[in-house]
N, C-alpha and C positions, 0 to 999 in steps of 0.2 A: 852537494853531489847527490846525497841520498834523497833529499827533498825533490830534486829535479827528476830523479828516477821514479819516485813515488807519483809525482805529478803525471809523468808519461803513462804509467800503468793505469792510473785513475781515468785519464783521458781516453785511452784505448778501450777500457772497460765501459765507460759511459757511451762511447760511440757504438760499441758492440751491443749494449743493452738497447740503445735507440733503434739499431737496425732490427734487432729481434722484435721490439715493440711494434715497429712499422710493419714488419713481416707478418706478425700475429694479427694485426688489425685487418688485414685484407680478408675479404670474403670470397675471393676468386678461386682459392684452392681448398680442398676438403682435407685438412690435416687435424690430428688430435689437438695440437696446440691451439689452432685457430678455433676449433669447436669449443674448447674449454674457455678460451678468452671471450668469445662472443656470447656464450651462454651466461657467463658471470656478469659481463658488462651489460648485456641486454636486460637482465633482471634487476641488478642493484643500481645501475646508473641511469636507467631511462624508464623502464616499465613500472618499477616500484613507485616512482614519483607520479606517474599518470594514474596509477591505481589509487594513490592517496588523494589525488584531486577529485577522482570520481566519488570516493567515500565522503569527502568533505562536502561536495555538492549535494549528495543524497541526504546527508545529515542536516544541511541547511533547508532542504526541501521538507524534511520531516518536521522542522520547527515552524515553517511558514505556511504550509498547506493546511487549511482549516477544514475540519470535518463538519458536515451538515447533519446534525442529529435528528432532523425532521425526516430524513430518508434512511434507508438501510445503508450503513457505512460500506465503503468499498474495502476489499481485503487489503489493497495497497492504495494509498492516496497519492496520486501522481501530481496533484495540484492543478491550478489553472495555467493557461498560457502565460500569464504574467509571472506566476511562480517559476515556470520553466525558464523564462527569459532572465530572471534574476540569478539563476545558477549557471547561465551560459558561460561565464568566464572559467569556472571550474571544469565544466564539461569540455570546453574548447581546449583547455590545457591537457586534459586527459587524452583527447584526440591527437593533439600535437605530439605528446610523448609516445603514444601508440604508433604514430606514423614514423617517428624517429627510430623506434625499436625495429620496425619492419625494414625501413630504408637502409639503416646502417649496420644491421646485425643479421639479417636473413642469410642463411647458407642453404640454398636450394640446389640439390644435385640429383639428376635423374628423377625428378618429381618427388624427391624426398627431402623434407626440411630437417636440418640437423640442429637447429636452435629451438629448444622446446618452448620458448616464450613468444614465438611469432604468432601461433594460433591464438594464444591468450591476448596478444596485442590487438588482433583483429576483433576478438570478442569484446575487449575493453572499449574499442572504438564504437562498436555497435551499441553497447549499453549506454555510452555517453550520448549517442545520437537519440536513443530511445528517451532518455531523461530530458533532452532538449525538445522532445515531442516532434522530432523530425522522423516520423515513423516510416516514411518511404525509404529514406537512406538507411535507417536502422535495419529494416527488413532485408534490403539488398546485402548488407554486410553480414547479417546472421546467415543468410542463404549462402554467401561465399564461404563462411566457416564450415557449414554443414557439408558442402560439396567438395571442398578442397582438403579437409582434414577428417576423413571418414574413420580413421583408426584412432583418433584422439578422443579422450573422454569429454573434451569441451564441446564435441558435436551434440551431446545430450543437453548440455546447458543452452547451446545455441538453438536447438530444436524447441526447447521449452520457451525460450524467449521469443522465438518466431511466433508461437501460439499467443504469447502475451502481446506481441505487437499487433497481430491480426485482430485480437480482441479490441484493442484500442481503436483500430480502424474499422471496427464493426464488420469485419470479414469473417462471419461466423463459420462458414463451411471450411475455409482455409485453416482457421484456428482449430476446428474440430479434427481435421486431418492430422495435424501435428500432435495433438493430444492423444489421439487414438494410436498413432504410431508408437509413441512412448509407452502407452498402456499395454500394447500388444507385445512389447519387448521386455516388459518389467520382470517377468519370471524367466526369460530365456537368455538375457544378456546381463552383463555386470553394469547396472545403472548406478552412477555415483550417488552416495547417500544424500548429498545436498540437493540433487535433482529429485530424489524420492520424497524428500521433505517438502519441496516447493511444489511438486506436481499437483497434489490435491488442492492447494491454495489457488493455483492458476485455473484448475478445472472449476472450482467454486466461483471464481471471478468470471469465468466464461458464462456460467448459468445466471449469476446475479445480474450481469450486464444486459441479459436478455429478459430479465424479470421472470425467469423460470426458477422460482424460489424453492419449491420442493425438491427439484433436481440437485440443488446446491447443498442440501442438508448432509448427505453422506460424505461429501468431500470436505465440508467444514468440520465434520466430526472426525474424519481421518486426519485432517490437518492438526487438530487439537491433540490427537493421540501421538503423532509423529514428532511434533516440534516441542522444544523445551524452553525457547526464549520466553521469559515471563510476560513481557509487554505484548508480544505477538499473540500468545495464547489467550491473554486477557481480551484482546481485540477480537479474536476469533469467537470466543465465547459470547461476547456482546453481540456480534453480527448474527451468530446462530440464534441467540435469544430473539433478536429482531425478526428473523425469518420465521421462527415458531410463532411469534406474536401475530405477524401478518397472515399466517396460514391457519390461524385458529387454534393452535396448540398452546393455549395460554399457561397451562400447568408447567409444561416443559420450559416455556419462556421465563416464567416466574422463578423456577429453580435456577436457571442460568444467570438471570439478573442478580439473584442473591449471591451466587458464586463470584460474579464480577465485583460486586461491592466488597467482598471479603478479600479480594486480591489487591486491594489498595491501588486502584487505577488513578489516572489523572482526575483532577477535580471535576472537569466537565463531563467525563465519562461516568464518574461516580454519581454525579447529579442526575444525569439522564437515566442511569440504571435504576436509581431510586424512584424517579418519576414513572418509568415504564413498569417497575415492580408494582406500583400502585395500580396502574392501568390493567395489569394482568392478574390482579389479586383474585383468587378463587374463594368466593364467599363460603363455600362448603368446607374449605380446608382449615378455617380458623376465624378468629375474631379480628375485625378490621380496626379495632381501636388503637392498637399499637402502631399500625401503619399510618393512621391518621395523625397520631401524636408526633410521629417522625416528620411528616409533611408539614405540620404546623410549626414544628421546631425550625424547619428549613425556611419558613416564611419570615422568621425573625432574624435570620442571618443576613447582615448587610450585603454580603457578597452575592446574595440571590435577588437583589432588588430588581434587576431586569429580567428575572426568570419567574417572578411571582405569578404571571399569567399561566405558565405551565404547571406550577404547583397547584393553583386553584382548579385547573382543569383536571389534574389527577385526583384531587379531592372530590370533584363532581363525579368522576368515574366510580369511585368507591361508593359514594352516596347512591348512584344509580344502581349498583349491584346490591346495595342494602335496601333497594326499593323505597328510598326516601326522596320522593319527587321534589318536595319543597327545598330540601338541602341541596339537591342536584342543581336546581335552578339558581339558588343563592350563589353557589360556587362558580357556576358558568357566568353569571353577571359580573362577579368579581374578576374572573379571568379576562373578560372583555375590557372592563374599566381599568384594569391594572396593566394592560399591554402597553409597552413602550416602543420597542423596535421590532419585535417578532410579529410581522403582519400575517405570517402563516398561521400562528397560533390564534391570533385575534379573529381571523376569518373562520377558522375551524370552530372556535368556541361560539362565535356569533351564529354560525349556521346551525350548530346543534341546538342552541337556545331557540332559534327561530322555528326549527322543526318541532321542538318540544311544545312550544306555545301553539303551533298550528294543529298539532294532534289533539289538543285539549277539547275543543278548539277555542283559541283566544287570539283573534286575528290582528288586533291592533298592536300588541307588543311583538307579535310574530313579524308583522310588516316592518317594524322598526329595526329588528335585528337582521332581517333579510337585507334591508338597505345598508346596514353597517357592513355586512358581509360583502355586498356588491362594491362598496367604496374601497375596500382593501383587496378585493379579489384579483385585480391585475397584478398587484405586488406578490400575492400568494402564488399565482400562476408562474411568475418569473422564478420562484424558488423551486418549482417542481422539476 
């Protein structure tokens, strides 16, 4: 008797809870219960999974996108089209989850959205499209966020990413307009801290992509000041050193390369920092013997077998600054002969060697090295 009564009570309670659940799931009426339900469910049941997929895809891109140290590094390496295609599944999942968040949980009444994760879902979708290198669709989605959520802080993120997208599309005037908009509001409105930190990096990217190196310097410096991520700051210091090196400020470049080496970067970055440190060595600031000793030590390391051409070239640079023409030629010859896969370096060393002989003048070896340069020049041009 008691068990039957308890059964009836539990059955009625279950039906009641089911009715409440179904009632709460609806997005057709704006009630407190429904707002709470959809805010919680949108975040923890759908949006969070999409955000994790985006992060996983970006992490994969960071491991697969290779840096070309013969050029000034980009602030952010978005990889090749092939790299982007490889992370499509993760980005498509992020887009799918963002779409589900919007379609199943949006509560829009009188042009006001009552679920706080909807604008974030659109922003997530736009970023996923950006990393897929579908820049046209990314731009349209960022634009949608800016126009439809003007009171949300995410509008500043979307504005900055609009600039980022236009930079990738080489739409310089459009990118500049969005960057200038943020800059004009920086002291007047409450700009989120994450946007303030990212802003100088995107502005630096804007100038670097146009080869306006000197204009990028203050933004790289500001980015270093504002950001605390160790890996990011190390990269920024390396890029700033490269910019100083190419614009003739070798002393500043040398100081920054030395800082990069002390920050325990990746092996490849440390190697290139040491090479560039040798190239920017200031003869008036000290003795070159310790630097040459370090480079010769690098020659003995088996891991540097395919990089010996770069090491010999760095040694030739030091010899040139020491006004030792014989040693300069010696190391340039070794750079050419030891080159394995880096045709860019082989062409560079051969050309410098040819020019050196031509200036003597010593035309026969000069002709030989000009020929060597011409043989690998098409490959070198493809790397530029």
